[in-house]
C-alpha positions as CSV (number, residue, x, y, z in Angstrom):
1,M,122.6,109.6,93.6
2,E,123.0,106.0,93.8
3,A,122.8,106.4,90.3
4,A,125.0,108.9,89.8
5,V,127.6,107.6,91.3
6,Q,127.1,104.7,89.0
7,H,127.3,106.8,85.8
8,L,131.1,108.1,87.7
9,R,132.0,104.5,87.7
10,R,131.6,103.7,84.6
11,L,133.1,107.4,83.2
12,E,135.8,106.2,85.2
13,W,136.0,103.2,83.5
14,A,135.7,104.3,80.2
15,L,138.2,107.0,80.4
16,D,141.1,104.4,81.3
17,L,140.1,102.0,79.0
18,T,140.3,104.4,75.9
19,R,142.2,106.9,77.5
20,P,141.5,109.7,74.9
21,F,143.7,112.5,76.4
22,G,147.1,113.0,77.4
23,G,148.8,111.4,80.7
24,D,148.5,114.2,82.8
25,L,145.0,115.8,81.9
26,L,144.0,111.9,82.2
27,E,145.1,111.7,85.5
28,L,143.6,114.7,86.5
29,I,140.5,114.0,85.3
30,I,140.4,110.7,86.6
31,N,141.1,112.1,90.1
32,Q,138.4,114.3,89.7
33,V,135.8,111.9,89.1
34,K,137.2,109.7,92.0
35,Q,136.7,112.8,94.2
36,L,133.2,113.4,92.9
37,E,132.6,110.2,93.8
38,C,133.4,110.4,97.2
39,K,131.4,113.5,97.8
40,I,128.3,111.8,96.6
41,G,128.8,108.9,98.3
42,E,129.5,110.9,101.8
43,M,126.2,112.8,101.1
44,I,124.0,109.3,100.6
45,E,125.8,108.0,103.7
46,T,124.5,111.5,105.6
47,F,120.9,111.3,103.7
48,N,120.3,107.7,104.8
49,G,121.1,108.7,108.2
50,L,118.7,111.7,108.5
51,I,116.1,108.9,107.0
52,P,114.9,107.1,110.3
53,L,115.0,110.9,112.2
54,L,112.8,112.1,109.3
55,A,110.3,109.3,110.2
56,D,110.2,109.8,113.9
57,E,109.6,113.4,113.4
58,L,106.9,113.1,111.1
59,R,105.0,110.0,112.7
60,Y,101.9,110.7,114.2
61,R,101.7,110.5,118.0
62,A,98.3,111.2,119.8
63,P,98.3,114.8,121.6
64,V,98.4,115.2,125.5
65,T,95.8,117.5,127.3
66,A,96.9,120.5,128.6
67,T,97.2,120.5,132.4
68,R,98.7,122.8,135.2
69,S,98.5,119.8,137.7
70,V,100.9,117.4,138.9
71,G,102.1,114.4,136.8
72,R,102.1,113.3,133.3
73,P,99.5,114.6,130.7
74,S,97.3,112.0,129.7
75,F,97.1,111.4,125.7
76,I,93.9,112.7,123.7
77,I,92.3,109.3,122.6
78,T,88.6,109.4,122.2
79,K,86.8,106.3,121.7
80,E,85.6,107.1,118.3
81,Q,89.1,106.5,117.5
82,L,89.7,103.1,118.6
83,E,86.0,101.5,117.6
84,I,87.0,103.2,114.3
85,M,90.3,101.8,113.7
86,R,89.2,98.6,115.5
87,S,86.1,98.5,112.7
88,Y,89.1,98.4,110.4
89,G,90.4,95.3,111.8
90,L,94.0,96.6,113.3
91,S,94.9,94.6,116.2
92,W,95.5,97.0,119.5
93,M,99.1,96.4,118.7
94,D,98.7,98.0,115.4
95,I,96.4,100.9,116.9
96,A,99.1,101.9,119.4
97,K,102.0,101.7,116.8
98,A,99.2,104.2,114.8
99,L,98.4,106.3,117.5
100,G,102.5,106.2,118.6
101,V,101.4,105.3,122.1
102,S,102.2,102.4,124.2
103,V,99.8,99.2,123.9
104,S,99.6,99.4,127.9
105,T,97.9,102.9,127.7
106,I,95.7,101.4,124.6
107,W,94.2,98.6,127.0
108,R,93.5,101.2,129.6
109,R,91.7,103.2,127.4
110,R,90.0,100.5,126.4
111,A,88.7,99.3,129.7
112,Y,87.6,102.8,130.6
113,F,85.3,102.9,127.6
114,Q,84.5,99.9,128.2
115,I,84.7,98.6,124.6
116,R,84.6,94.8,124.4
117,R,87.5,92.6,123.8
118,S,86.5,90.3,120.6
119,R,88.7,88.6,118.4
120,H,86.1,88.8,115.8
121,R,86.6,93.0,115.6
122,G,83.0,93.5,115.3
123,R,82.0,90.8,113.1
124,R,79.0,88.3,113.6
125,E,79.5,84.5,113.8
126,I,77.4,82.1,112.1
127,T,76.9,78.6,112.1
128,M,78.0,75.7,109.7
129,T,74.6,75.7,108.3
130,E,74.9,79.9,107.6
131,L,78.5,79.1,106.1
132,K,77.5,76.2,103.8
133,E,75.1,78.1,102.5
134,I,77.0,81.7,102.0
135,I,79.5,79.0,100.2
136,A,77.4,77.2,98.4
137,R,76.4,80.9,96.7
138,I,79.8,81.8,96.4
139,K,80.7,78.3,94.5
140,E,78.0,79.0,91.7
141,T,79.7,81.9,90.2
142,A,83.8,81.0,91.7
143,V,83.6,77.5,91.4
144,D,87.9,78.0,92.4
145,A,87.2,79.5,95.6
146,G,89.4,78.5,98.7
147,I,89.9,79.1,102.2
148,I,91.3,82.5,101.9
149,M,88.5,83.5,99.3
150,I,86.1,82.9,101.1
151,E,87.6,84.5,104.0
152,G,87.3,88.0,102.4
153,E,84.1,87.8,101.2
154,L,82.6,86.8,104.8
155,S,85.1,89.7,106.1
156,G,83.3,92.0,103.5
157,Q,80.4,91.1,104.7
158,G,80.7,91.6,108.2
159,L,80.6,88.0,109.4
160,Y,83.0,86.0,110.6
161,A,83.8,82.0,110.8
162,S,87.2,80.0,111.5
163,R,89.2,78.5,109.0
164,V,88.7,75.6,110.1
165,A,85.4,75.8,109.5
166,I,85.4,77.0,106.4
167,S,87.8,74.1,105.5
168,E,85.5,71.7,106.7
169,A,82.4,73.0,104.6
170,L,84.6,72.9,101.7
171,M,85.8,69.5,102.3
172,T,82.1,68.7,102.6
173,L,80.5,70.7,99.7
174,D,83.5,70.5,97.2
175,P,86.2,67.8,98.3
176,I,87.9,67.1,95.0
177,G,88.3,70.9,94.1
178,A,90.2,71.6,97.5
179,S,92.2,68.7,96.9
180,L,93.1,70.0,93.8
181,R,94.3,73.7,94.9
182,W,97.1,72.7,96.5
183,R,98.4,71.6,92.7
184,D,98.5,75.5,92.5
185,F,101.2,76.2,95.2
186,T,103.7,78.5,94.0
187,S,106.6,79.7,95.5
188,R,107.4,83.2,96.6
189,V,109.3,85.7,94.5
190,K,110.5,88.6,96.4
191,Y,109.1,92.3,95.7
192,N,109.9,95.3,97.1
193,V,108.7,98.9,96.9
194,P,109.1,101.7,99.8
195,G,105.4,101.6,100.7
196,P,101.6,102.4,99.5
197,N,100.8,104.1,96.4
198,S,104.5,104.2,95.5
199,L,104.1,101.9,92.6
200,W,100.6,100.8,90.9
201,H,100.2,98.1,87.9
202,L,98.0,98.4,85.1
203,D,97.0,96.3,82.8
204,G,93.9,95.0,80.7
205,N,92.7,91.8,80.4
206,H,91.9,90.6,76.9
207,K,90.8,87.0,77.4
208,P,86.8,88.4,77.0
209,M,87.7,89.8,73.3
210,R,85.8,87.0,71.4
211,W,82.3,89.3,72.8
212,R,84.2,93.1,72.4
213,L,84.4,93.0,76.5
214,V,87.6,94.1,77.9
215,I,88.1,94.2,81.8
216,H,90.8,96.9,82.9
217,G,92.5,97.0,86.3
218,G,94.8,98.0,88.7
219,I,96.5,97.2,92.0
220,D,98.8,99.2,94.5
221,G,102.0,97.2,94.3
222,Y,102.7,97.1,98.1
223,S,99.6,96.6,99.6
224,R,98.1,94.5,96.9
225,L,94.9,97.0,97.1
226,A,93.0,96.4,94.1
227,V,92.1,100.0,93.0
228,Y,89.9,99.3,90.3
229,L,88.3,97.0,88.4
230,K,86.0,97.8,85.0
231,C,85.0,95.7,82.1
232,S,84.3,97.6,79.1
233,D,83.3,96.6,75.6
234,N,85.8,99.1,74.5
235,N,89.9,99.2,75.0
236,R,90.0,103.2,74.5
237,A,92.4,105.5,75.8
238,E,90.1,107.4,77.5
239,T,88.4,104.4,79.3
240,V,91.5,103.6,81.2
241,G,92.1,107.1,81.9
242,N,88.7,107.0,83.4
243,S,89.4,104.2,85.7
244,F,92.4,105.6,86.9
245,L,91.4,108.8,87.6
246,A,88.3,107.7,89.8
247,A,90.7,104.8,91.2
248,A,93.4,108.5,92.1
249,E,90.5,110.0,93.5
250,E,89.6,107.3,96.0
251,Y,93.1,106.4,97.0
252,C,95.2,109.5,96.1
253,W,97.8,109.6,92.9
254,P,100.8,107.1,93.3
255,S,104.0,108.1,92.9
256,R,104.6,105.6,89.4
257,V,102.6,103.3,87.5
258,R,103.6,100.5,85.6
259,T,102.3,99.3,82.5
260,D,102.8,97.6,79.0
261,K,103.3,99.2,75.8
262,G,99.8,99.1,74.8
263,G,98.1,102.4,73.4
264,E,94.8,102.1,75.5
265,N,98.0,103.5,78.5
266,A,98.4,106.7,76.7
267,V,96.5,109.0,78.6
268,V,97.3,107.3,81.9
269,A,101.0,108.4,80.9
270,R,99.7,111.7,79.8
271,L,97.9,112.4,83.4
272,M,101.0,110.9,85.4
273,I,103.3,113.5,83.4
274,E,100.8,116.2,83.9
275,R,100.8,115.1,87.7
276,W,104.2,114.8,88.7
277,G,106.6,116.4,85.8
278,E,108.8,114.9,83.4
279,G,112.3,112.9,84.1
280,R,111.8,111.2,87.4
281,G,110.0,107.8,85.9
282,S,106.6,108.5,86.6
283,I,105.7,106.1,84.1
284,L,107.3,102.6,83.8
285,Q,106.2,100.7,80.7
286,G,108.0,97.5,79.7
287,S,107.4,93.8,79.1
288,S,104.2,92.0,81.2
289,V,106.8,90.1,82.9
290,H,107.4,92.9,84.9
291,N,104.1,93.7,86.0
292,Q,103.8,90.6,88.1
293,R,101.0,92.3,90.6
294,I,98.4,92.7,88.2
295,E,98.8,89.6,86.3
296,R,99.0,87.8,89.7
297,L,95.4,89.5,90.4
298,W,94.3,88.5,87.0
299,R,94.3,84.7,87.8
300,D,91.8,85.4,90.6
301,V,89.5,87.4,88.6
302,R,89.2,84.7,86.0
303,K,88.9,82.1,88.9
304,M,86.1,83.8,91.2
305,V,84.4,86.2,88.1
306,S,85.5,86.1,84.3
307,E,85.7,82.2,83.8
308,Y,82.1,81.8,85.2
309,Y,81.0,84.1,82.4
310,R,83.1,82.6,79.8
311,R,81.6,79.2,80.0
312,L,77.8,80.8,80.5
313,F,78.4,82.3,77.0
314,Y,79.9,79.0,75.0
315,F,76.6,77.6,76.6
316,L,74.9,80.3,74.8
317,E,76.7,80.2,71.5
318,S,76.3,76.4,71.5
319,H,72.8,76.3,71.7
320,L,72.8,78.7,68.9
321,L,71.7,81.7,71.0
322,L,74.5,83.8,70.9
323,G,76.4,84.9,67.8
324,P,79.9,86.2,68.5
325,I,80.3,88.5,65.0
326,G,76.4,89.4,65.0
327,E,75.8,93.0,65.7
328,V,72.4,93.1,67.4
329,D,73.7,89.7,69.6
330,L,76.8,91.5,71.0
331,F,74.6,94.9,71.6
332,S,72.5,92.7,73.3
333,L,74.6,90.5,75.3
334,H,76.7,94.0,76.3
335,F,73.3,95.2,77.6
336,V,72.2,92.5,79.8
337,F,76.0,91.3,80.9
338,I,77.9,94.4,81.4
339,P,76.6,96.0,84.4
340,R,76.1,92.1,85.9
341,I,80.1,91.5,85.3
342,N,81.1,95.2,86.6
343,N,79.0,94.1,89.6
344,S,80.8,90.8,90.6
345,L,84.2,92.7,89.5
346,S,83.3,95.1,92.5
347,Q,82.1,92.0,94.6
348,F,85.6,90.4,93.9
349,R,87.2,93.5,94.9
350,A,85.6,94.0,98.0
351,S,86.5,90.0,99.1
352,W,90.3,90.6,97.3
353,N,90.8,93.9,99.4
354,N,89.6,92.1,102.8
355,H,91.5,88.2,102.3
356,K,94.4,88.0,104.3
357,L,98.1,87.9,102.5
358,S,101.2,86.1,104.0
359,T,104.2,88.4,103.8
360,E,107.8,87.3,103.5
361,G,107.8,87.2,107.5
362,K,104.9,85.0,107.6
363,K,102.7,87.7,109.1
364,K,99.2,87.8,107.9
365,L,98.5,91.2,106.3
366,Q,95.0,92.3,105.7
367,I,95.0,94.3,102.5
368,N,92.8,96.8,103.0
369,F,94.3,97.9,106.3
370,T,97.8,98.2,105.1
371,F,96.9,102.2,104.9
372,L,96.1,102.4,108.5
373,E,99.0,100.5,109.9
374,C,101.1,103.2,107.7
375,F,98.4,105.7,109.3
376,G,101.1,107.9,111.4
377,C,103.3,108.5,107.9
378,L,100.1,108.8,105.9
379,V,98.5,111.7,107.6
380,Q,101.4,113.4,107.2
381,T,101.6,112.8,103.2
382,T,99.0,112.7,100.5
383,L,98.2,108.6,100.5
384,L,95.0,109.0,101.6
385,S,92.1,109.9,99.6
386,K,89.6,112.8,100.7
387,T,87.3,110.0,100.7
388,S,89.1,108.1,102.9
389,L,89.6,110.7,105.2
390,K,85.8,111.5,105.4
391,R,85.3,107.9,106.8
392,I,87.6,108.7,109.8
393,E,85.5,111.2,111.6
394,F,88.0,111.2,114.5
395,L,90.5,113.1,112.3
396,K,88.6,116.2,113.0
397,T,88.3,116.0,116.6
398,T,92.2,115.4,117.3
399,G,93.9,118.0,115.8
400,F,95.4,115.8,112.8
401,P,97.5,117.5,110.3
402,S,95.2,118.4,107.2
403,Q,95.2,116.7,103.9
404,K,96.7,119.0,101.1
405,R,96.8,117.3,97.5
């Protein structure tokens, strides 16, 4: 509707400038355009006033017990609910918001169920010796891994170490790299989309094309959740489409997708139009400068994964063990290393989806839990996948609304 108002203003300006009709008729048309513009403006104001009310009505609230005794009915909150949501890394405040109750209610239930209070959220705290061993293993393939990515790797393995401990271990094992990483600090650029699954960014990384390898990836713009990363020996549209479909099955379909104008995105564009229809901007195509979420992800993919294999392949070439134009060499390279690269990408994606990010308000955000932080709204929509819902067993016992795809 706001776009319609803008078009009406342009029409009014064009009519007043060119004056294609007589005076009386022109004034009548301009007045009617102004009235239509005012009507649309009133509709926009009314709609904007209804949005908070609708969001409040659609937000999930824990059900209450049906009792005929005196007193306020108690909320139905099970121990399994609290344990599963806590295992996802949600704080007690976030759990209270997701269930639509007060924090004091959650605290009382925690005490009633005798759930141990732990700042590690179920993760095992490791010693400095174990931490150094893990960091040394990570540094073997990801030389430029810093505190945040190591913290995400530990979280993905169910381990915990404080940032101070990680910083000390890095300074001991890699003092020069720890100092050089400060050079890469960049100022924040404002990015704004309505919520999870509003916009996915898709792209292909063609840097390893020397060895006929392409890494295709996708990331959710709001939560920065890496929905898929896969290395392939081709750049066909069907390959990208299959990866996209697998991600859509896991996380549900995005409202919109942004890609470049490459032909490898044709299947994704067709699938989005078939899913949501034409004329709504389901597929956005343009220059890579507007695809900053996935471009930023490629930076860490290079640091954590592809740089290691790039140096390895050049080492093999320098010792005449690999020829980039030999068909037999390339077949052997693909046969041996594509599964290894995909395994490294899977490990990186797990680390990325568990590491913390700073929002504009300087609040630390756990990527993987953004979907659960919006839990009340997501249960009412189709943003959570069937796979994710199966992992949340308490949905079956608390009367949550069913998912409809």
